[in-house]
ChimeraX commands (.cxc) that place a marker at each C-alpha (Angstrom):
marker #1 position -41.03,109.83,44.58 radius 0.5
marker #1 position -42.06,106.22,44.96 radius 0.5
marker #1 position -39.56,103.73,43.63 radius 0.5
marker #1 position -40.45,100.70,41.58 radius 0.5
marker #1 position -38.22,98.07,40.06 radius 0.5
marker #1 position -38.06,99.73,36.66 radius 0.5
marker #1 position -36.73,102.87,38.36 radius 0.5
marker #1 position -33.82,100.81,39.71 radius 0.5
marker #1 position -33.08,99.53,36.22 radius 0.5
marker #1 position -33.05,103.00,34.72 radius 0.5
marker #1 position -31.02,104.54,37.51 radius 0.5
marker #1 position -28.32,101.89,37.41 radius 0.5
marker #1 position -27.91,102.10,33.65 radius 0.5
marker #1 position -28.59,105.74,32.72 radius 0.5
marker #1 position -26.18,105.77,29.79 radius 0.5
marker #1 position -26.91,102.39,28.28 radius 0.5
marker #1 position -25.04,99.12,28.60 radius 0.5
marker #1 position -21.52,99.14,29.98 radius 0.5
marker #1 position -19.06,96.31,30.38 radius 0.5
marker #1 position -18.50,96.67,34.07 radius 0.5
marker #1 position -16.49,94.05,35.93 radius 0.5
marker #1 position -15.67,94.07,39.51 radius 0.5
marker #1 position -12.59,92.07,40.20 radius 0.5
marker #1 position -13.87,89.09,38.29 radius 0.5
marker #1 position -16.90,90.11,36.55 radius 0.5
marker #1 position -18.94,92.42,34.62 radius 0.5
marker #1 position -21.32,93.62,32.76 radius 0.5
marker #1 position -24.05,94.52,30.44 radius 0.5
marker #1 position -27.54,94.32,31.83 radius 0.5
marker #1 position -28.41,90.71,31.07 radius 0.5
marker #1 position -30.44,87.98,32.69 radius 0.5
marker #1 position -28.05,85.49,34.30 radius 0.5
marker #1 position -29.20,81.89,34.50 radius 0.5
marker #1 position -29.10,82.22,38.27 radius 0.5
marker #1 position -32.21,84.39,38.14 radius 0.5
marker #1 position -34.08,81.12,37.70 radius 0.5
marker #1 position -32.02,79.31,40.33 radius 0.5
marker #1 position -31.52,81.81,43.12 radius 0.5
marker #1 position -28.75,80.84,45.56 radius 0.5
marker #1 position -29.32,84.09,47.46 radius 0.5
marker #1 position -32.48,82.66,48.97 radius 0.5
marker #1 position -30.39,80.58,51.36 radius 0.5
marker #1 position -28.56,83.55,52.88 radius 0.5
marker #1 position -28.97,84.36,56.57 radius 0.5
marker #1 position -29.58,88.09,56.27 radius 0.5
marker #1 position -30.61,90.85,58.64 radius 0.5
marker #1 position -34.09,92.27,58.12 radius 0.5
marker #1 position -34.35,94.25,54.88 radius 0.5
marker #1 position -37.44,96.10,56.01 radius 0.5
marker #1 position -35.46,99.34,56.15 radius 0.5
marker #1 position -34.68,98.97,52.44 radius 0.5
marker #1 position -38.31,98.19,51.65 radius 0.5
marker #1 position -39.35,101.44,53.35 radius 0.5
marker #1 position -36.65,103.39,51.55 radius 0.5
marker #1 position -37.79,101.94,48.23 radius 0.5
marker #1 position -41.32,103.18,48.83 radius 0.5
marker #1 position -40.25,106.67,49.89 radius 0.5
marker #1 position -37.93,107.09,46.91 radius 0.5
marker #1 position -34.63,108.89,46.58 radius 0.5
marker #1 position -33.23,110.69,49.60 radius 0.5
marker #1 position -30.34,113.01,50.47 radius 0.5
marker #1 position -26.88,111.91,51.39 radius 0.5
marker #1 position -26.20,113.26,54.90 radius 0.5
marker #1 position -22.70,114.36,53.82 radius 0.5
marker #1 position -22.85,115.71,50.28 radius 0.5
marker #1 position -26.65,116.23,50.00 radius 0.5
marker #1 position -26.77,114.40,46.67 radius 0.5
marker #1 position -29.99,112.59,45.81 radius 0.5
marker #1 position -29.44,108.84,46.06 radius 0.5
marker #1 position -31.23,105.51,46.55 radius 0.5
marker #1 position -30.35,103.51,49.69 radius 0.5
marker #1 position -26.76,104.82,49.99 radius 0.5
marker #1 position -24.35,107.39,48.62 radius 0.5
marker #1 position -21.77,105.65,46.43 radius 0.5
marker #1 position -19.35,108.57,46.65 radius 0.5
marker #1 position -19.43,109.16,50.42 radius 0.5
marker #1 position -19.95,105.49,51.37 radius 0.5
marker #1 position -22.83,106.19,53.77 radius 0.5
marker #1 position -26.55,105.32,53.81 radius 0.5
marker #1 position -28.99,108.06,52.82 radius 0.5
marker #1 position -31.17,109.85,55.36 radius 0.5
marker #1 position -34.08,107.38,54.99 radius 0.5
marker #1 position -31.80,104.43,55.82 radius 0.5
marker #1 position -30.65,104.77,59.46 radius 0.5
marker #1 position -27.19,103.34,60.04 radius 0.5
marker #1 position -28.51,101.58,63.15 radius 0.5
marker #1 position -30.67,99.39,60.89 radius 0.5
marker #1 position -27.81,98.40,58.60 radius 0.5
marker #1 position -25.94,95.23,59.62 radius 0.5
marker #1 position -22.21,95.37,60.32 radius 0.5
marker #1 position -19.94,92.51,59.35 radius 0.5
marker #1 position -16.65,91.89,61.14 radius 0.5
marker #1 position -14.07,90.37,58.80 radius 0.5
marker #1 position -11.04,88.27,59.83 radius 0.5
marker #1 position -8.83,90.16,57.34 radius 0.5
marker #1 position -8.50,93.74,56.14 radius 0.5
marker #1 position -9.55,94.51,52.56 radius 0.5
marker #1 position -8.11,97.00,50.09 radius 0.5
marker #1 position -10.24,97.61,47.00 radius 0.5
marker #1 position -8.42,99.25,44.09 radius 0.5
marker #1 position -10.92,101.01,41.89 radius 0.5
marker #1 position -10.17,102.15,38.35 radius 0.5
marker #1 position -10.77,105.93,37.99 radius 0.5
marker #1 position -13.03,105.37,34.97 radius 0.5
marker #1 position -15.24,102.88,36.77 radius 0.5
marker #1 position -18.74,104.30,37.24 radius 0.5
marker #1 position -19.36,104.72,40.97 radius 0.5
marker #1 position -23.08,104.04,40.77 radius 0.5
marker #1 position -22.60,100.71,39.00 radius 0.5
marker #1 position -19.94,99.25,41.28 radius 0.5
marker #1 position -20.76,96.87,44.12 radius 0.5
marker #1 position -17.48,97.69,45.91 radius 0.5
marker #1 position -19.28,100.31,47.99 radius 0.5
marker #1 position -21.40,97.53,49.55 radius 0.5
marker #1 position -18.31,96.17,51.27 radius 0.5
marker #1 position -17.39,99.58,52.69 radius 0.5
marker #1 position -20.94,100.16,53.93 radius 0.5
marker #1 position -21.26,96.77,55.61 radius 0.5
marker #1 position -17.70,96.27,56.92 radius 0.5
marker #1 position -16.53,99.87,57.41 radius 0.5
marker #1 position -13.76,99.02,59.89 radius 0.5
marker #1 position -12.14,96.46,57.62 radius 0.5
marker #1 position -12.52,97.88,54.11 radius 0.5
marker #1 position -10.60,100.68,52.40 radius 0.5
marker #1 position -11.32,101.81,48.83 radius 0.5
marker #1 position -8.52,103.41,46.80 radius 0.5
marker #1 position -8.92,105.10,43.44 radius 0.5
marker #1 position -6.11,104.10,41.11 radius 0.5
marker #1 position -3.30,105.21,40.77 radius 0.5
marker #1 position -3.36,106.37,44.41 radius 0.5
marker #1 position -2.66,103.02,46.07 radius 0.5
marker #1 position -0.36,101.88,48.90 radius 0.5
marker #1 position 3.08,100.34,48.60 radius 0.5
marker #1 position 2.84,96.63,49.43 radius 0.5
marker #1 position 6.45,95.47,48.93 radius 0.5
marker #1 position 7.42,95.40,52.61 radius 0.5
marker #1 position 4.19,93.59,53.50 radius 0.5
marker #1 position 4.26,90.88,50.84 radius 0.5
marker #1 position 4.44,88.17,53.49 radius 0.5
marker #1 position 0.98,89.10,54.79 radius 0.5
marker #1 position -0.86,90.41,51.70 radius 0.5
marker #1 position -2.50,88.59,48.78 radius 0.5
marker #1 position -4.28,89.70,45.62 radius 0.5
marker #1 position -7.47,88.15,44.27 radius 0.5
marker #1 position -6.87,87.74,40.57 radius 0.5
marker #1 position -6.93,84.73,38.23 radius 0.5
marker #1 position -3.80,83.75,36.33 radius 0.5
marker #1 position -1.25,81.01,35.66 radius 0.5
marker #1 position 0.53,81.63,38.97 radius 0.5
marker #1 position -2.61,81.95,41.08 radius 0.5
marker #1 position -3.19,79.54,43.97 radius 0.5
marker #1 position -6.31,78.31,45.71 radius 0.5
marker #1 position -7.48,79.66,49.06 radius 0.5
marker #1 position -6.56,76.45,50.88 radius 0.5
marker #1 position -2.91,76.82,49.79 radius 0.5
marker #1 position -2.42,80.41,51.00 radius 0.5
marker #1 position -0.40,79.60,54.12 radius 0.5
marker #1 position 1.97,77.30,52.25 radius 0.5
marker #1 position 2.76,79.84,49.53 radius 0.5
marker #1 position 3.15,82.76,51.93 radius 0.5
marker #1 position 6.11,80.95,53.50 radius 0.5
marker #1 position 8.42,82.15,50.72 radius 0.5
marker #1 position 7.80,85.75,51.78 radius 0.5
marker #1 position 8.18,85.20,55.53 radius 0.5
marker #1 position 11.97,85.34,55.87 radius 0.5
marker #1 position 12.97,88.91,56.78 radius 0.5
marker #1 position 9.48,90.02,55.82 radius 0.5
marker #1 position 10.13,89.78,52.07 radius 0.5
marker #1 position 12.14,87.30,50.02 radius 0.5
marker #1 position 14.15,88.28,46.97 radius 0.5
marker #1 position 13.01,86.61,43.78 radius 0.5
marker #1 position 16.30,84.69,43.45 radius 0.5
marker #1 position 16.11,83.26,46.97 radius 0.5
marker #1 position 14.90,79.74,47.64 radius 0.5
marker #1 position 12.40,80.83,50.22 radius 0.5
marker #1 position 10.80,77.43,50.58 radius 0.5
marker #1 position 13.75,76.25,52.70 radius 0.5
marker #1 position 13.66,76.56,56.45 radius 0.5
marker #1 position 16.37,78.92,57.78 radius 0.5
marker #1 position 19.36,77.17,59.34 radius 0.5
marker #1 position 19.62,77.86,63.04 radius 0.5
marker #1 position 22.97,77.42,64.78 radius 0.5
marker #1 position 22.41,76.73,68.46 radius 0.5
marker #1 position 24.23,75.57,71.56 radius 0.5
marker #1 position 23.76,72.16,73.18 radius 0.5
marker #1 position 20.52,72.10,75.12 radius 0.5
marker #1 position 18.45,69.55,76.99 radius 0.5
marker #1 position 15.63,67.66,75.16 radius 0.5
marker #1 position 12.84,69.50,77.02 radius 0.5
marker #1 position 14.43,72.86,76.27 radius 0.5
marker #1 position 14.87,71.87,72.63 radius 0.5
marker #1 position 11.19,70.95,72.40 radius 0.5
marker #1 position 10.17,74.31,73.86 radius 0.5
marker #1 position 12.48,76.13,71.45 radius 0.5
marker #1 position 11.09,74.26,68.43 radius 0.5
marker #1 position 7.54,75.08,69.49 radius 0.5
marker #1 position 8.53,78.73,69.80 radius 0.5
marker #1 position 10.14,78.74,66.34 radius 0.5
marker #1 position 7.11,77.00,64.84 radius 0.5
marker #1 position 4.81,79.57,66.44 radius 0.5
marker #1 position 6.85,82.45,65.03 radius 0.5
marker #1 position 6.89,80.94,61.51 radius 0.5
marker #1 position 3.13,80.44,61.61 radius 0.5
marker #1 position 2.67,84.04,62.70 radius 0.5
marker #1 position 4.90,85.23,59.84 radius 0.5
marker #1 position 2.87,83.22,57.34 radius 0.5
marker #1 position -0.43,84.65,58.53 radius 0.5
marker #1 position -2.43,86.52,55.91 radius 0.5
marker #1 position -3.56,89.92,57.15 radius 0.5
marker #1 position -4.83,91.77,54.08 radius 0.5
marker #1 position -6.50,90.86,50.81 radius 0.5
marker #1 position -6.67,93.07,47.70 radius 0.5
marker #1 position -9.52,93.19,45.19 radius 0.5
marker #1 position -9.57,95.07,41.87 radius 0.5
marker #1 position -12.75,96.89,40.89 radius 0.5
marker #1 position -12.54,97.54,37.17 radius 0.5
marker #1 position -13.76,96.55,33.72 radius 0.5
marker #1 position -11.78,93.72,32.15 radius 0.5
marker #1 position -10.43,96.11,29.51 radius 0.5
marker #1 position -9.05,98.38,32.23 radius 0.5
marker #1 position -7.75,95.66,34.54 radius 0.5
marker #1 position -4.41,95.21,32.77 radius 0.5
marker #1 position -3.23,98.70,33.68 radius 0.5
marker #1 position -3.77,97.98,37.38 radius 0.5
marker #1 position -2.56,94.38,37.56 radius 0.5
marker #1 position 0.74,95.31,35.85 radius 0.5
marker #1 position 1.44,98.18,38.25 radius 0.5
marker #1 position 4.86,97.66,39.83 radius 0.5
marker #1 position 3.40,98.11,43.30 radius 0.5
marker #1 position 1.36,94.91,42.87 radius 0.5
marker #1 position 4.19,92.81,41.45 radius 0.5
marker #1 position 5.39,89.88,43.51 radius 0.5
marker #1 position 2.20,89.56,45.53 radius 0.5
marker #1 position 0.65,86.16,46.04 radius 0.5
marker #1 position -2.32,85.84,43.66 radius 0.5
marker #1 position -5.40,83.85,44.61 radius 0.5
marker #1 position -8.03,82.44,42.30 radius 0.5
marker #1 position -11.48,81.68,43.68 radius 0.5
marker #1 position -13.46,78.51,43.20 radius 0.5
marker #1 position -15.86,78.57,40.27 radius 0.5
marker #1 position -19.24,80.01,41.17 radius 0.5
marker #1 position -22.11,81.42,39.14 radius 0.5
marker #1 position -22.78,85.11,39.41 radius 0.5
marker #1 position -26.13,86.60,40.34 radius 0.5
marker #1 position -25.04,90.03,39.10 radius 0.5
marker #1 position -27.63,91.60,36.82 radius 0.5
marker #1 position -24.93,93.19,34.64 radius 0.5
marker #1 position -23.64,89.90,33.33 radius 0.5
marker #1 position -21.12,90.39,30.53 radius 0.5
marker #1 position -22.56,89.45,27.15 radius 0.5
marker #1 position -20.79,86.54,25.56 radius 0.5
marker #1 position -18.82,85.72,28.74 radius 0.5
marker #1 position -19.37,82.81,31.15 radius 0.5
marker #1 position -21.65,83.36,34.11 radius 0.5
marker #1 position -18.75,82.59,36.46 radius 0.5
marker #1 position -17.52,86.21,36.29 radius 0.5
marker #1 position -18.34,87.64,39.71 radius 0.5
marker #1 position -19.11,91.17,40.84 radius 0.5
marker #1 position -16.75,92.65,43.43 radius 0.5
marker #1 position -19.03,92.05,46.40 radius 0.5
marker #1 position -19.68,88.46,45.31 radius 0.5
marker #1 position -15.93,87.83,45.02 radius 0.5
marker #1 position -15.37,89.25,48.50 radius 0.5
marker #1 position -18.20,87.19,49.98 radius 0.5
marker #1 position -17.13,83.91,48.39 radius 0.5
marker #1 position -13.50,84.47,49.35 radius 0.5
marker #1 position -14.41,84.80,53.03 radius 0.5
marker #1 position -16.68,81.76,52.93 radius 0.5
marker #1 position -13.78,79.71,51.57 radius 0.5
marker #1 position -11.27,81.33,53.95 radius 0.5
marker #1 position -13.48,80.54,56.94 radius 0.5
marker #1 position -13.67,76.86,56.00 radius 0.5
marker #1 position -10.25,76.23,54.42 radius 0.5
marker #1 position -7.98,78.40,56.59 radius 0.5
marker #1 position -9.82,79.00,59.86 radius 0.5
marker #1 position -11.10,75.41,59.71 radius 0.5
marker #1 position -14.49,76.39,61.10 radius 0.5
marker #1 position -17.95,75.43,59.91 radius 0.5
marker #1 position -19.67,78.20,57.99 radius 0.5
marker #1 position -22.92,79.37,59.57 radius 0.5
marker #1 position -23.67,82.53,57.64 radius 0.5
marker #1 position -21.11,84.75,59.38 radius 0.5
marker #1 position -20.49,86.83,56.22 radius 0.5
marker #1 position -23.90,86.55,54.54 radius 0.5
marker #1 position -24.75,90.17,55.33 radius 0.5
marker #1 position -22.03,91.27,52.92 radius 0.5
marker #1 position -24.76,90.62,50.35 radius 0.5
marker #1 position -27.36,92.66,52.25 radius 0.5
marker #1 position -27.72,95.35,49.56 radius 0.5
marker #1 position -26.80,93.08,46.67 radius 0.5
marker #1 position -29.51,90.51,47.39 radius 0.5
marker #1 position -32.16,93.20,47.81 radius 0.5
marker #1 position -31.29,94.87,44.51 radius 0.5
marker #1 position -31.15,91.47,42.85 radius 0.5
marker #1 position -34.77,90.83,43.87 radius 0.5
marker #1 position -35.89,94.25,42.63 radius 0.5
marker #1 position -34.32,93.76,39.23 radius 0.5
marker #1 position -35.53,90.18,38.97 radius 0.5
marker #1 position -39.08,91.39,39.64 radius 0.5
marker #1 position -38.66,94.12,37.02 radius 0.5
marker #1 position -37.52,91.58,34.44 radius 0.5
marker #1 position -40.42,89.29,35.31 radius 0.5
marker #1 position -42.83,92.20,34.95 radius 0.5
marker #1 position -41.35,93.10,31.59 radius 0.5
marker #1 position -41.61,89.49,30.41 radius 0.5
marker #1 position -37.84,89.11,30.02 radius 0.5
marker #1 position -37.46,86.01,32.09 radius 0.5
marker link #1:1,2 radius 0.2
marker link #1:2,3 radius 0.2
marker link #1:3,4 radius 0.2
marker link #1:4,5 radius 0.2
marker link #1:5,6 radius 0.2
marker link #1:6,7 radius 0.2
marker link #1:7,8 radius 0.2
marker link #1:8,9 radius 0.2
marker link #1:9,10 radius 0.2
marker link #1:10,11 radius 0.2
marker link #1:11,12 radius 0.2
marker link #1:12,13 radius 0.2
marker link #1:13,14 radius 0.2
marker link #1:14,15 radius 0.2
marker link #1:15,16 radius 0.2
marker link #1:16,17 radius 0.2
marker link #1:17,18 radius 0.2
marker link #1:18,19 radius 0.2
marker link #1:19,20 radius 0.2
marker link #1:20,21 radius 0.2
marker link #1:21,22 radius 0.2
marker link #1:22,23 radius 0.2
marker link #1:23,24 radius 0.2
marker link #1:24,25 radius 0.2
marker link #1:25,26 radius 0.2
marker link #1:26,27 radius 0.2
marker link #1:27,28 radius 0.2
marker link #1:28,29 radius 0.2
marker link #1:29,30 radius 0.2
marker link #1:30,31 radius 0.2
marker link #1:31,32 radius 0.2
marker link #1:32,33 radius 0.2
marker link #1:33,34 radius 0.2
marker link #1:34,35 radius 0.2
marker link #1:35,36 radius 0.2
marker link #1:36,37 radius 0.2
marker link #1:37,38 radius 0.2
marker link #1:38,39 radius 0.2
marker link #1:39,40 radius 0.2
marker link #1:40,41 radius 0.2
marker link #1:41,42 radius 0.2
marker link #1:42,43 radius 0.2
marker link #1:43,44 radius 0.2
marker link #1:44,45 radius 0.2
marker link #1:45,46 radius 0.2
marker link #1:46,47 radius 0.2
marker link #1:47,48 radius 0.2
marker link #1:48,49 radius 0.2
marker link #1:49,50 radius 0.2
marker link #1:50,51 radius 0.2
marker link #1:51,52 radius 0.2
marker link #1:52,53 radius 0.2
marker link #1:53,54 radius 0.2
marker link #1:54,55 radius 0.2
marker link #1:55,56 radius 0.2
marker link #1:56,57 radius 0.2
marker link #1:57,58 radius 0.2
marker link #1:58,59 radius 0.2
marker link #1:59,60 radius 0.2
marker link #1:60,61 radius 0.2
marker link #1:61,62 radius 0.2
marker link #1:62,63 radius 0.2
marker link #1:63,64 radius 0.2
marker link #1:64,65 radius 0.2
marker link #1:65,66 radius 0.2
marker link #1:66,67 radius 0.2
marker link #1:67,68 radius 0.2
marker link #1:68,69 radius 0.2
marker link #1:69,70 radius 0.2
marker link #1:70,71 radius 0.2
marker link #1:71,72 radius 0.2
marker link #1:72,73 radius 0.2
marker link #1:73,74 radius 0.2
marker link #1:74,75 radius 0.2
marker link #1:75,76 radius 0.2
marker link #1:76,77 radius 0.2
marker link #1:77,78 radius 0.2
marker link #1:78,79 radius 0.2
marker link #1:79,80 radius 0.2
marker link #1:80,81 radius 0.2
marker link #1:81,82 radius 0.2
marker link #1:82,83 radius 0.2
marker link #1:83,84 radius 0.2
marker link #1:84,85 radius 0.2
marker link #1:85,86 radius 0.2
marker link #1:86,87 radius 0.2
marker link #1:87,88 radius 0.2
marker link #1:88,89 radius 0.2
marker link #1:89,90 radius 0.2
marker link #1:90,91 radius 0.2
marker link #1:91,92 radius 0.2
marker link #1:92,93 radius 0.2
marker link #1:93,94 radius 0.2
marker link #1:94,95 radius 0.2
marker link #1:95,96 radius 0.2
marker link #1:96,97 radius 0.2
marker link #1:97,98 radius 0.2
marker link #1:98,99 radius 0.2
marker link #1:99,100 radius 0.2
marker link #1:100,101 radius 0.2
marker link #1:101,102 radius 0.2
marker link #1:102,103 radius 0.2
marker link #1:103,104 radius 0.2
marker link #1:104,105 radius 0.2
marker link #1:105,106 radius 0.2
marker link #1:106,107 radius 0.2
marker link #1:107,108 radius 0.2
marker link #1:108,109 radius 0.2
marker link #1:109,110 radius 0.2
marker link #1:110,111 radius 0.2
marker link #1:111,112 radius 0.2
marker link #1:112,113 radius 0.2
marker link #1:113,114 radius 0.2
marker link #1:114,115 radius 0.2
marker link #1:115,116 radius 0.2
marker link #1:116,117 radius 0.2
marker link #1:117,118 radius 0.2
marker link #1:118,119 radius 0.2
marker link #1:119,120 radius 0.2
marker link #1:120,121 radius 0.2
marker link #1:121,122 radius 0.2
marker link #1:122,123 radius 0.2
marker link #1:123,124 radius 0.2
marker link #1:124,125 radius 0.2
marker link #1:125,126 radius 0.2
marker link #1:126,127 radius 0.2
marker link #1:127,128 radius 0.2
marker link #1:128,129 radius 0.2
marker link #1:129,130 radius 0.2
marker link #1:130,131 radius 0.2
marker link #1:131,132 radius 0.2
marker link #1:132,133 radius 0.2
marker link #1:133,134 radius 0.2
marker link #1:134,135 radius 0.2
marker link #1:135,136 radius 0.2
marker link #1:136,137 radius 0.2
marker link #1:137,138 radius 0.2
marker link #1:138,139 radius 0.2
marker link #1:139,140 radius 0.2
marker link #1:140,141 radius 0.2
marker link #1:141,142 radius 0.2
marker link #1:142,143 radius 0.2
marker link #1:143,144 radius 0.2
marker link #1:144,145 radius 0.2
marker link #1:145,146 radius 0.2
marker link #1:146,147 radius 0.2
marker link #1:147,148 radius 0.2
marker link #1:148,149 radius 0.2
marker link #1:149,150 radius 0.2
marker link #1:150,151 radius 0.2
marker link #1:151,152 radius 0.2
marker link #1:152,153 radius 0.2
marker link #1:153,154 radius 0.2
marker link #1:154,155 radius 0.2
marker link #1:155,156 radius 0.2
marker link #1:156,157 radius 0.2
marker link #1:157,158 radius 0.2
marker link #1:158,159 radius 0.2
marker link #1:159,160 radius 0.2
marker link #1:160,161 radius 0.2
marker link #1:161,162 radius 0.2
marker link #1:162,163 radius 0.2
marker link #1:163,164 radius 0.2
marker link #1:164,165 radius 0.2
marker link #1:165,166 radius 0.2
marker link #1:166,167 radius 0.2
marker link #1:167,168 radius 0.2
marker link #1:168,169 radius 0.2
marker link #1:169,170 radius 0.2
marker link #1:170,171 radius 0.2
marker link #1:171,172 radius 0.2
marker link #1:172,173 radius 0.2
marker link #1:173,174 radius 0.2
marker link #1:174,175 radius 0.2
marker link #1:175,176 radius 0.2
marker link #1:176,177 radius 0.2
marker link #1:177,178 radius 0.2
marker link #1:178,179 radius 0.2
marker link #1:179,180 radius 0.2
marker link #1:180,181 radius 0.2
marker link #1:181,182 radius 0.2
marker link #1:182,183 radius 0.2
marker link #1:183,184 radius 0.2
marker link #1:184,185 radius 0.2
marker link #1:185,186 radius 0.2
marker link #1:186,187 radius 0.2
marker link #1:187,188 radius 0.2
marker link #1:188,189 radius 0.2
marker link #1:189,190 radius 0.2
marker link #1:190,191 radius 0.2
marker link #1:191,192 radius 0.2
marker link #1:192,193 radius 0.2
marker link #1:193,194 radius 0.2
marker link #1:194,195 radius 0.2
marker link #1:195,196 radius 0.2
marker link #1:196,197 radius 0.2
marker link #1:197,198 radius 0.2
marker link #1:198,199 radius 0.2
marker link #1:199,200 radius 0.2
marker link #1:200,201 radius 0.2
marker link #1:201,202 radius 0.2
marker link #1:202,203 radius 0.2
marker link #1:203,204 radius 0.2
marker link #1:204,205 radius 0.2
marker link #1:205,206 radius 0.2
marker link #1:206,207 radius 0.2
marker link #1:207,208 radius 0.2
marker link #1:208,209 radius 0.2
marker link #1:209,210 radius 0.2
marker link #1:210,211 radius 0.2
marker link #1:211,212 radius 0.2
marker link #1:212,213 radius 0.2
marker link #1:213,214 radius 0.2
marker link #1:214,215 radius 0.2
marker link #1:215,216 radius 0.2
marker link #1:216,217 radius 0.2
marker link #1:217,218 radius 0.2
marker link #1:218,219 radius 0.2
marker link #1:219,220 radius 0.2
marker link #1:220,221 radius 0.2
marker link #1:221,222 radius 0.2
marker link #1:222,223 radius 0.2
marker link #1:223,224 radius 0.2
marker link #1:224,225 radius 0.2
marker link #1:225,226 radius 0.2
marker link #1:226,227 radius 0.2
marker link #1:227,228 radius 0.2
marker link #1:228,229 radius 0.2
marker link #1:229,230 radius 0.2
marker link #1:230,231 radius 0.2
marker link #1:231,232 radius 0.2
marker link #1:232,233 radius 0.2
marker link #1:233,234 radius 0.2
marker link #1:234,235 radius 0.2
marker link #1:235,236 radius 0.2
marker link #1:236,237 radius 0.2
marker link #1:237,238 radius 0.2
marker link #1:238,239 radius 0.2
marker link #1:239,240 radius 0.2
marker link #1:240,241 radius 0.2
marker link #1:241,242 radius 0.2
marker link #1:242,243 radius 0.2
marker link #1:243,244 radius 0.2
marker link #1:244,245 radius 0.2
marker link #1:245,246 radius 0.2
marker link #1:246,247 radius 0.2
marker link #1:247,248 radius 0.2
marker link #1:248,249 radius 0.2
marker link #1:249,250 radius 0.2
marker link #1:250,251 radius 0.2
marker link #1:251,252 radius 0.2
marker link #1:252,253 radius 0.2
marker link #1:253,254 radius 0.2
marker link #1:254,255 radius 0.2
marker link #1:255,256 radius 0.2
marker link #1:256,257 radius 0.2
marker link #1:257,258 radius 0.2
marker link #1:258,259 radius 0.2
marker link #1:259,260 radius 0.2
marker link #1:260,261 radius 0.2
marker link #1:261,262 radius 0.2
marker link #1:262,263 radius 0.2
marker link #1:263,264 radius 0.2
marker link #1:264,265 radius 0.2
marker link #1:265,266 radius 0.2
marker link #1:266,267 radius 0.2
marker link #1:267,268 radius 0.2
marker link #1:268,269 radius 0.2
marker link #1:269,270 radius 0.2
marker link #1:270,271 radius 0.2
marker link #1:271,272 radius 0.2
marker link #1:272,273 radius 0.2
marker link #1:273,274 radius 0.2
marker link #1:274,275 radius 0.2
marker link #1:275,276 radius 0.2
marker link #1:276,277 radius 0.2
marker link #1:277,278 radius 0.2
marker link #1:278,279 radius 0.2
marker link #1:279,280 radius 0.2
marker link #1:280,281 radius 0.2
marker link #1:281,282 radius 0.2
marker link #1:282,283 radius 0.2
marker link #1:283,284 radius 0.2
marker link #1:284,285 radius 0.2
marker link #1:285,286 radius 0.2
marker link #1:286,287 radius 0.2
marker link #1:287,288 radius 0.2
marker link #1:288,289 radius 0.2
marker link #1:289,290 radius 0.2
marker link #1:290,291 radius 0.2
marker link #1:291,292 radius 0.2
marker link #1:292,293 radius 0.2
marker link #1:293,294 radius 0.2
marker link #1:294,295 radius 0.2
marker link #1:295,296 radius 0.2
marker link #1:296,297 radius 0.2
marker link #1:297,298 radius 0.2
marker link #1:298,299 radius 0.2
marker link #1:299,300 radius 0.2
marker link #1:300,301 radius 0.2
marker link #1:301,302 radius 0.2
marker link #1:302,303 radius 0.2
marker link #1:303,304 radius 0.2
marker link #1:304,305 radius 0.2
marker link #1:305,306 radius 0.2
marker link #1:306,307 radius 0.2
view
C-alpha cells in the first residue's frame, strides 16, 4: 500500500484527538505556528531517503513481532523490514537517559520511541510503575520537569553538590558546605597536589550521569512526578522553545514540547552550557524521524487547505 500524507494523519490519530504530552507537551492535532516558521530546516540530518522509500512502499512487518507498522515498531523499538538499521543514524549521547512512560500513554502517538531507535545504547524506556530506585544515585541523576524548585541546565553542577557527600545528602544537612578535612602538616607543594586531588574528586562526584524524562499526558503526570522514588531528585527546566509537534495542545502555549524535542533541546543546552563546546549538530539526528513526519503532516495540512 502506498503511503501519502493523509495516511500518516489517520494512522497517528485513529481514535480522534487526544491530549498527549511528552514530558512537556502535548496534544490534539493542531497546526502550530512553527509550521509557517520551520526551525527544523536548519538541522544537519542524515539522508532520509530510506524513509522516503518506506513511505512509498507502505506499511511493513516488524522483524520481531510481525505487526504491520510504518517506519518502525513502537512496541519493539526497531525499524520495520523496509527500513534497514544500517541506514538509520545512531547518536551517541554524553549522558544516559531513562524515559518513564505512563501505562495509558498510546504507544503509536509517543515520540519517546524515536530516542530509543536513534540512541539505543543510551536510552532505556520504563513503563510506570516499573521504574528504578534512584535514591542512592541522586548525586548523579536529574529529572526534566518544570516547577518552583527547578534549575536551569547551566546550574546543574552547582546544585548537584548538595548530593555529593556520601553519595546522598539528608534533607536536613547543609550540603552546600565543603567537608572539613583534618590533615597533618605538609609542605606547600604537597598541599597543592592534595587540593587538586580533592577538587578533582568533588568535580567527579558532581558529574551528572543520567537524565530522566516523563512521557505522559499532563493529566497523568502528577501520579508519576509524586512517586516517592522520584522525590529529592534535582529538577531541571528547559529554556523556552516553540514546539513543532503536530499534536499541539489546544488552548495551551506552543512552548509545550514533545518528548523527543525536550531530549534534543536538553542536549543542545548541555553541550554548550556544561561541556562548554560549540554546537555543530552533534545531536540533530535525534530528530531524524520527527522532522520527516513533521514534513509529511505539514504537506497534508497544506493539501487540505488547513495552513
